[in-house]
N, CA, C and O atoms as CSV, one atom per row, in Angstrom:
chain,resi,resn,atom,element,x,y,z
A,1,LYS,N,N,-1.294,114.395,127.337
A,1,LYS,CA,C,-2.081,114.685,126.156
A,1,LYS,C,C,-1.183,114.577,124.933
A,1,LYS,O,O,-0.058,115.075,124.934
A,2,SER,N,N,-1.683,113.927,123.894
A,2,SER,CA,C,-0.920,113.740,122.666
A,2,SER,C,C,-0.910,115.019,121.844
A,2,SER,O,O,-1.873,115.785,121.869
A,3,PRO,N,N,0.201,115.257,121.099
A,3,PRO,CA,C,0.227,116.415,120.202
A,3,PRO,C,C,-0.748,116.230,119.060
A,3,PRO,O,O,-1.086,115.104,118.693
A,4,VAL,N,N,-1.192,117.324,118.507
A,4,VAL,CA,C,-2.106,117.308,117.379
A,4,VAL,C,C,-1.337,117.791,116.162
A,4,VAL,O,O,-0.605,118.778,116.235
A,5,PHE,N,N,-1.501,117.095,115.044
A,5,PHE,CA,C,-0.835,117.469,113.810
A,5,PHE,C,C,-1.886,117.791,112.760
A,5,PHE,O,O,-2.859,117.056,112.595
A,6,VAL,N,N,-1.681,118.892,112.054
A,6,VAL,CA,C,-2.578,119.292,110.977
A,6,VAL,C,C,-1.756,119.378,109.704
A,6,VAL,O,O,-0.700,120.010,109.687
A,7,PHE,N,N,-2.231,118.752,108.644
A,7,PHE,CA,C,-1.537,118.793,107.375
A,7,PHE,C,C,-2.352,119.642,106.411
A,7,PHE,O,O,-3.419,119.242,105.946
A,8,SER,N,N,-1.821,120.820,106.126
A,8,SER,CA,C,-2.564,121.736,105.263
A,8,SER,C,C,-2.182,121.599,103.798
A,8,SER,O,O,-2.699,122.331,102.953
A,9,GLY,N,N,-1.294,120.680,103.488
A,9,GLY,CA,C,-0.936,120.445,102.096
A,9,GLY,C,C,0.304,121.206,101.677
A,9,GLY,O,O,1.048,121.722,102.511
A,10,GLU,N,N,0.512,121.267,100.381
A,10,GLU,CA,C,1.701,121.898,99.801
A,10,GLU,C,C,1.881,123.308,100.360
A,10,GLU,O,O,0.928,124.080,100.459
A,11,GLY,N,N,3.106,123.621,100.718
A,11,GLY,CA,C,3.427,124.929,101.280
A,11,GLY,C,C,3.557,124.894,102.788
A,11,GLY,O,O,4.006,125.866,103.395
A,12,ALA,N,N,3.167,123.779,103.406
A,12,ALA,CA,C,3.227,123.673,104.862
A,12,ALA,C,C,4.574,123.145,105.342
A,12,ALA,O,O,4.808,123.051,106.547
A,13,GLN,N,N,5.458,122.800,104.415
A,13,GLN,CA,C,6.731,122.197,104.785
A,13,GLN,C,C,7.778,123.268,105.097
A,13,GLN,O,O,7.700,124.400,104.621
A,14,TRP,N,N,8.758,122.871,105.912
A,14,TRP,CA,C,9.904,123.740,106.186
A,14,TRP,C,C,11.116,122.852,106.422
A,14,TRP,O,O,10.986,121.701,106.837
A,15,VAL,N,N,12.279,123.394,106.156
A,15,VAL,CA,C,13.518,122.634,106.299
A,15,VAL,C,C,13.667,122.189,107.753
A,15,VAL,O,O,13.544,122.998,108.673
A,16,GLY,N,N,13.928,120.918,107.947
A,16,GLY,CA,C,14.127,120.369,109.290
A,16,GLY,C,C,12.846,120.038,110.031
A,16,GLY,O,O,12.881,119.755,111.229
A,17,MET,N,N,11.703,120.069,109.330
A,17,MET,CA,C,10.416,119.902,110.012
A,17,MET,C,C,10.255,118.569,110.727
A,17,MET,O,O,9.501,118.490,111.696
A,18,ALA,N,N,10.927,117.535,110.290
A,18,ALA,CA,C,10.778,116.234,110.943
A,18,ALA,C,C,12.111,115.671,111.415
A,18,ALA,O,O,12.189,114.517,111.836
A,19,ARG,N,N,13.160,116.484,111.344
A,19,ARG,CA,C,14.502,116.018,111.703
A,19,ARG,C,C,14.553,115.527,113.147
A,19,ARG,O,O,15.136,114.477,113.418
A,20,GLY,N,N,13.958,116.261,114.066
A,20,GLY,CA,C,13.969,115.867,115.473
A,20,GLY,C,C,13.283,114.533,115.710
A,20,GLY,O,O,13.773,113.704,116.477
A,21,LEU,N,N,12.149,114.327,115.053
A,21,LEU,CA,C,11.441,113.051,115.180
A,21,LEU,C,C,12.237,111.925,114.554
A,21,LEU,O,O,12.276,110.816,115.086
A,22,LEU,N,N,12.871,112.203,113.424
A,22,LEU,CA,C,13.680,111.196,112.751
A,22,LEU,C,C,14.820,110.736,113.646
A,22,LEU,O,O,15.150,109.550,113.676
A,23,GLU,N,N,15.418,111.666,114.372
A,23,GLU,CA,C,16.538,111.348,115.252
A,23,GLU,C,C,16.097,110.813,116.611
A,23,GLU,O,O,16.829,110.045,117.236
A,24,GLY,N,N,14.913,111.205,117.075
A,24,GLY,CA,C,14.518,110.876,118.437
A,24,GLY,C,C,13.444,109.829,118.613
A,24,GLY,O,O,13.202,109.375,119.732
A,25,SER,N,N,12.793,109.434,117.531
A,25,SER,CA,C,11.703,108.468,117.637
A,25,SER,C,C,11.992,107.261,116.752
A,25,SER,O,O,11.886,107.357,115.529
A,26,PRO,N,N,12.352,106.133,117.345
A,26,PRO,CA,C,12.627,104.937,116.541
A,26,PRO,C,C,11.434,104.487,115.696
A,26,PRO,O,O,11.622,103.992,114.585
A,27,VAL,N,N,10.239,104.649,116.193
A,27,VAL,CA,C,9.052,104.244,115.431
A,27,VAL,C,C,8.889,105.136,114.209
A,27,VAL,O,O,8.672,104.648,113.100
A,28,PHE,N,N,8.996,106.447,114.417
A,28,PHE,CA,C,8.897,107.389,113.303
A,28,PHE,C,C,10.005,107.120,112.280
A,28,PHE,O,O,9.748,107.071,111.077
A,29,ALA,N,N,11.228,106.947,112.762
A,29,ALA,CA,C,12.374,106.692,111.880
A,29,ALA,C,C,12.168,105.415,111.072
A,29,ALA,O,O,12.512,105.365,109.892
A,30,GLY,N,N,11.616,104.395,111.694
A,30,GLY,CA,C,11.352,103.139,110.984
A,30,GLY,C,C,10.342,103.316,109.876
A,30,GLY,O,O,10.518,102.783,108.781
A,31,ARG,N,N,9.287,104.059,110.148
A,31,ARG,CA,C,8.259,104.293,109.127
A,31,ARG,C,C,8.820,105.156,108.001
A,31,ARG,O,O,8.507,104.929,106.833
A,32,MET,N,N,9.648,106.146,108.345
A,32,MET,CA,C,10.261,106.983,107.318
A,32,MET,C,C,11.189,106.150,106.447
A,32,MET,O,O,11.252,106.362,105.236
A,33,ALA,N,N,11.904,105.215,107.039
A,33,ALA,CA,C,12.783,104.333,106.267
A,33,ALA,C,C,11.961,103.488,105.296
A,33,ALA,O,O,12.379,103.266,104.159
A,34,GLU,N,N,10.798,103.017,105.736
A,34,GLU,CA,C,9.912,102.262,104.851
A,34,GLU,C,C,9.422,103.134,103.697
A,34,GLU,O,O,9.369,102.687,102.550
A,35,CYS,N,N,9.067,104.376,104.009
A,35,CYS,CA,C,8.632,105.301,102.955
A,35,CYS,C,C,9.776,105.586,101.993
A,35,CYS,O,O,9.567,105.645,100.781
A,36,ALA,N,N,10.982,105.764,102.520
A,36,ALA,CA,C,12.154,106.021,101.676
A,36,ALA,C,C,12.390,104.856,100.727
A,36,ALA,O,O,12.679,105.061,99.548
A,37,ALA,N,N,12.270,103.645,101.232
A,37,ALA,CA,C,12.460,102.460,100.396
A,37,ALA,C,C,11.378,102.372,99.315
A,37,ALA,O,O,11.661,101.970,98.186
A,38,ALA,N,N,10.155,102.743,99.652
A,38,ALA,CA,C,9.064,102.706,98.677
A,38,ALA,C,C,9.239,103.774,97.603
A,38,ALA,O,O,8.896,103.549,96.443
A,39,LEU,N,N,9.772,104.936,97.982
A,39,LEU,CA,C,9.966,106.029,97.029
A,39,LEU,C,C,11.189,105.836,96.131
A,39,LEU,O,O,11.210,106.290,94.987
A,40,GLU,N,N,12.194,105.166,96.658
A,40,GLU,CA,C,13.491,105.078,95.992
A,40,GLU,C,C,13.440,104.715,94.504
A,40,GLU,O,O,14.157,105.331,93.716
A,41,PRO,N,N,12.617,103.737,94.087
A,41,PRO,CA,C,12.596,103.404,92.653
A,41,PRO,C,C,11.971,104.491,91.771
A,41,PRO,O,O,12.092,104.446,90.547
A,42,HIS,N,N,11.305,105.461,92.393
A,42,HIS,CA,C,10.533,106.434,91.629
A,42,HIS,C,C,11.108,107.843,91.621
A,42,HIS,O,O,10.643,108.694,90.862
A,43,VAL,N,N,12.106,108.100,92.447
A,43,VAL,CA,C,12.683,109.444,92.543
A,43,VAL,C,C,14.209,109.359,92.449
A,43,VAL,O,O,14.801,108.303,92.675
A,44,ASP,N,N,14.830,110.487,92.113
A,44,ASP,CA,C,16.287,110.518,92.015
A,44,ASP,C,C,16.921,111.269,93.184
A,44,ASP,O,O,18.007,111.834,93.052
A,45,TRP,N,N,16.247,111.270,94.312
A,45,TRP,CA,C,16.732,111.923,95.529
A,45,TRP,C,C,16.384,111.053,96.725
A,45,TRP,O,O,15.567,110.138,96.624
A,46,SER,N,N,17.010,111.345,97.858
A,46,SER,CA,C,16.808,110.556,99.075
A,46,SER,C,C,15.857,111.265,100.031
A,46,SER,O,O,16.104,112.400,100.439
A,47,LEU,N,N,14.784,110.597,100.379
A,47,LEU,CA,C,13.833,111.152,101.346
A,47,LEU,C,C,14.534,111.520,102.653
A,47,LEU,O,O,14.330,112.610,103.186
A,48,LEU,N,N,15.346,110.620,103.157
A,48,LEU,CA,C,16.002,110.867,104.449
A,48,LEU,C,C,17.011,112.007,104.351
A,48,LEU,O,O,17.166,112.771,105.304
A,49,ALA,N,N,17.700,112.135,103.216
A,49,ALA,CA,C,18.636,113.245,103.029
A,49,ALA,C,C,17.891,114.580,103.005
A,49,ALA,O,O,18.367,115.571,103.558
A,50,VAL,N,N,16.734,114.601,102.368
A,50,VAL,CA,C,15.930,115.831,102.325
A,50,VAL,C,C,15.479,116.204,103.731
A,50,VAL,O,O,15.619,117.355,104.146
A,51,VAL,N,N,14.941,115.241,104.461
A,51,VAL,CA,C,14.437,115.521,105.812
A,51,VAL,C,C,15.568,115.968,106.740
A,51,VAL,O,O,15.383,116.849,107.579
A,52,ARG,N,N,16.729,115.356,106.580
A,52,ARG,CA,C,17.879,115.741,107.408
A,52,ARG,C,C,18.514,117.050,106.961
A,52,ARG,O,O,19.345,117.609,107.677
A,53,GLY,N,N,18.134,117.546,105.788
A,53,GLY,CA,C,18.701,118.786,105.272
A,53,GLY,C,C,20.149,118.642,104.859
A,53,GLY,O,O,20.940,119.575,104.996
A,54,GLU,N,N,20.497,117.460,104.348
A,54,GLU,CA,C,21.875,117.199,103.960
A,54,GLU,C,C,22.271,118.037,102.755
A,54,GLU,O,O,21.446,118.341,101.893
A,55,GLU,N,N,23.547,118.404,102.709
A,55,GLU,CA,C,24.083,119.168,101.588
A,55,GLU,C,C,23.880,118.385,100.298
A,55,GLU,O,O,24.155,117.187,100.232
A,56,GLY,N,N,23.398,119.075,99.284
A,56,GLY,CA,C,23.152,118.444,97.991
A,56,GLY,C,C,21.762,117.869,97.827
A,56,GLY,O,O,21.363,117.516,96.718
A,57,ALA,N,N,21.013,117.768,98.926
A,57,ALA,CA,C,19.631,117.269,98.833
A,57,ALA,C,C,18.765,118.339,98.171
A,57,ALA,O,O,18.998,119.530,98.374
A,58,PRO,N,N,17.777,117.934,97.388
A,58,PRO,CA,C,16.932,118.931,96.730
A,58,PRO,C,C,16.074,119.704,97.730
A,58,PRO,O,O,15.872,119.279,98.867
A,59,SER,N,N,15.587,120.827,97.280
A,59,SER,CA,C,14.776,121.725,98.110
A,59,SER,C,C,13.348,121.209,98.277
A,59,SER,O,O,12.766,120.615,97.369
A,60,LEU,N,N,12.816,121.452,99.450
A,60,LEU,CA,C,11.404,121.135,99.698
A,60,LEU,C,C,10.475,122.035,98.890
A,60,LEU,O,O,9.280,121.757,98.783
A,61,ASP,N,N,11.010,123.099,98.326
A,61,ASP,CA,C,10.202,123.996,97.500
A,61,ASP,C,C,9.842,123.371,96.156
A,61,ASP,O,O,8.920,123.830,95.481
A,62,ARG,N,N,10.563,122.335,95.773
A,62,ARG,CA,C,10.213,121.622,94.548
A,62,ARG,C,C,8.981,120.763,94.816
A,62,ARG,O,O,8.959,119.986,95.771
A,63,VAL,N,N,7.978,120.898,93.995
A,63,VAL,CA,C,6.733,120.149,94.185
A,63,VAL,C,C,6.987,118.652,94.154
A,63,VAL,O,O,6.377,117.906,94.920
A,64,ASP,N,N,7.880,118.200,93.278
A,64,ASP,CA,C,8.148,116.768,93.161
A,64,ASP,C,C,8.908,116.222,94.366
A,64,ASP,O,O,9.075,115.009,94.489
A,65,VAL,N,N,9.367,117.089,95.245
A,65,VAL,CA,C,10.025,116.699,96.489
A,65,VAL,C,C,9.089,116.955,97.671
A,65,VAL,O,O,8.878,116.073,98.504
A,66,GLY,N,N,8.536,118.152,97.738
A,66,GLY,CA,C,7.684,118.531,98.872
A,66,GLY,C,C,6.487,117.631,99.083
A,66,GLY,O,O,6.187,117.246,100.214
A,67,GLN,N,N,5.796,117.289,97.998
A,67,GLN,CA,C,4.605,116.442,98.120
A,67,GLN,C,C,4.925,115.068,98.703
A,67,GLN,O,O,4.273,114.653,99.661
A,68,PRO,N,N,5.922,114.337,98.151
A,68,PRO,CA,C,6.239,113.030,98.727
A,68,PRO,C,C,6.765,113.126,100.164
A,68,PRO,O,O,6.478,112.256,100.988
A,69,VAL,N,N,7.529,114.173,100.465
A,69,VAL,CA,C,8.042,114.325,101.834
A,69,VAL,C,C,6.885,114.558,102.800
A,69,VAL,O,O,6.839,113.945,103.866
A,70,LEU,N,N,5.963,115.425,102.444
A,70,LEU,CA,C,4.796,115.650,103.309
A,70,LEU,C,C,4.001,114.364,103.507
A,70,LEU,O,O,3.565,114.068,104.620
A,71,PHE,N,N,3.815,113.612,102.451
A,71,PHE,CA,C,3.111,112.337,102.544
A,71,PHE,C,C,3.841,111.396,103.483
A,71,PHE,O,O,3.215,110.770,104.338
A,72,ALA,N,N,5.161,111.285,103.339
A,72,ALA,CA,C,5.947,110.378,104.177
A,72,ALA,C,C,5.872,110.788,105.637
A,72,ALA,O,O,5.753,109.932,106.514
A,73,VAL,N,N,5.939,112.076,105.909
A,73,VAL,CA,C,5.828,112.552,107.299
A,73,VAL,C,C,4.459,112.199,107.868
A,73,VAL,O,O,4.352,111.704,108.990
A,74,MET,N,N,3.410,112.458,107.082
A,74,MET,CA,C,2.052,112.146,107.538
A,74,MET,C,C,1.883,110.667,107.815
A,74,MET,O,O,1.332,110.299,108.853
A,75,VAL,N,N,2.343,109.804,106.912
A,75,VAL,CA,C,2.236,108.362,107.105
A,75,VAL,C,C,3.033,107.916,108.315
A,75,VAL,O,O,2.578,107.067,109.081
A,76,SER,N,N,4.222,108.482,108.495
A,76,SER,CA,C,5.100,108.070,109.594
A,76,SER,C,C,4.590,108.509,110.956
A,76,SER,O,O,4.858,107.859,111.966
A,77,LEU,N,N,3.855,109.612,110.982
A,77,LEU,CA,C,3.272,110.033,112.265
A,77,LEU,C,C,2.171,109.096,112.678
A,77,LEU,O,O,1.560,109.286,113.730
């Protein structure tokens, strides 16, 4: 049986929420890379750095970060 994902919108994010999928699923990682490339001209932060929780990456609590990250996770799933 496949897992079920529910996206309740802003506030549903948490640090590391997609890190395991990013590291363990080549398909998910590929889609996230595509989303990162699409976002890159429009933001001053790295989608993949945020998802990985890298030092210096902005917080998911910022609306201008959380919204695009949630969108990228949803699209990549």
